[in-house]
Every structure is written in structure tokens, then in C-alpha cells.
N, C-alpha and C positions, 0 to 999 in steps of 0.2 A: 253810376255802374250803368241807371237806363237814362237816356234825356230824349223824350221825345218833342219836338219844335212845329209847331202851327200844323197839325194833323190834321186833317180833313177826310174823311168816306163819307158817299153818298152810296143810296141804292133807288137808282130812276131819278123821283124829285125828292126825294127823301133825304137831308142833308142828317147823319148820326152823327159823325165828330164835327165839331166846328172851330178850325183853330185851336187844338188841343195841347195845349204844354206839362209837360210832366220831366219833374227832375229826380230819380231818386238815388239816393247816394250807397256806396257798397256800405255792404253791412247792416243796413236797417233791414226793416220789414214796411209794406206798407198795403194799406187795404183801397182796394176799388168800391166804393159802395153807391148807391143810388138805383133810382125805381128801375123798375120793367122799360124796358126800351130805351134808356137813355145812353146806351153804346156799350156800357162794361165788359163784354162779351166779344163786341164788336173791335174794340181797343185791344183784347189779349189778342185777338187773330190776329189783326195787324200786327205786333211787336213779334207773332211764332211765325208771322211770312207766309198765313195759310188767307188772309184777305191783300188785296192789293189798294192801298188808300190812295185818292186822286193827288193828293200833294201832301209836303212836310219832309220832316226825317227825322227818323231815328237812329240811335245809336247805341249800341253796348260797348262798355269798357270804353269809351271816346273811337271804338268802329265803325264807322256808318254801316246798319245793315243796307234801311233805306235812304234813299237821296233823289233828284231828279229825277223823282216818278217810277223806280225801280229801285229790287231789291239788290243787292252786292253778295255775292257769295264768300264766305271767309270763313276757312279752317281754321283759324281760333275761337269763333262765336259757337258755341254749346247751349239751345235750349232744352229743354226738359219740361213738359207739363203732365199731372196729376187730374185725371175727370176727376169731378164731384163723384161719379158713381165707381164702383169698382171695372177697369175697363180690363180684367182675364177672360179668356178666352175658359167656359165653362167642362166645355170638354176633355182639357187637359188638366195632368195633375200641378200642383204648387210647382215643382221642382222647373219644370216644362213649362210653363209661363211666365218664370224668373228668366231661362236660359233660353226662353225662345228664339231672340237673335243670334245667340251661338249655334242651335239645334238646326238653324235654316242654315247657318254656315258652315256648315260642315261638321265643326268640333262632335269631340267622341264622346257618347251620353255620359263613361264616365266622371270623365273631365266637367262636361257641364252639371252631371249632380252633383257633384262637389264644390263646384263654383255657387250654385244655389244655395249648399247649404250656408257658407262662407256669406253672401249678399243677404240673406235673411238674420243670417245672427247680425249682423250691421244694423239692422233695425228694430231689431228686440223679439226676434221670432226663432223658437226655436226650432232644431230639426226633425221634432216630431211632427210638424207640420208638412211637410217635405212630397207624400206621398198621398196626401187629399188633395180632394176635389173643391174648388173655393167656396164652395155650394155650403160646405161644411164647417167654413170661417167667420167669423163675426164680420160684419162690416168692416170695422178698425182693421183687421189681419187684412183683409184684402187691401186695404190700401198700401198697408205696410208691403204686404208681399206687389205691387205696383211698386209702390217707391225705389222694391230693392232690383228690378229689372237690370241688368249689367249696363245698359245706353244711357244708366243714371249716373254715373260714376264718371 
């Protein structure tokens, strides 16, 4: 599913990733573990395209997304990320957070509200939370709300 070959990333004189190779098979779960400052977050940010490696290759589902020093656009590849802390707007209700993308793209509020309920139910949250603010949810419920956002589907 994800294949990384000979990945290198430096910041000024500090080599953070030095020839990293990784192969994650589809349908498996993997953990990246290591001490502070060993490059875990840098590796993830390279996979997401947030940082550009100096050299190496990254492919997802046999499609190269990074090769020859450049990221390649590929509409078939969609990657989502859930931050460790909840990434919700504290001034918006849960349904508005979940439907943020659709609201910004002009979808009507009734559609957005109903879509938010469906997406929240998919991650095990009841419609009772739709009109609450993030501060009124537990940490786990906030993460579920983040994951229910439409762009993760």
C-alpha cells in the first residue's frame, strides 16, 4: 500500500531521514515508534506531502507520489490525517465542523446538517451532539467528530 525507498530529508546540516525504506502492505496496521527527534513526524509529513525529501521514492498503491525530487499530482490518491489533538473550530457547532467543507462550497444548510448527522452516526456518535460545541465533548468524541468530516470518506 505504501512503499518508501531510500528516503532522505535534511534540515540545514542535520540529516533527519537517512535512506529510510518502508513497505506497508494493504490491510495491515503499522506503528512508527522511536525517541524524540528521530524523524517520525518528518517521515509522516513527507508521506503527506507537507515536507519535500531531498531524495528517494514514495508510492501509494503502486502510484509514485514522490520521485526524482518532485511530488506528482495524482487524483487517484487521497490521504487524510487526524491530528493528535482535536482539530475542531471551537466557535462552531459540531455539525458545522463536520460539514465545514460543504458549507464553504455553498451547499445548503439543511443538506449540511443532515449529512453531518449521517457522518457522525458512521463513527458511533448520536445526533444528540450535532448542536454542541467542541468543548462540550469528551476528547474521544472530538476525535470521532474530526474523523467524520466529509473529506475522510
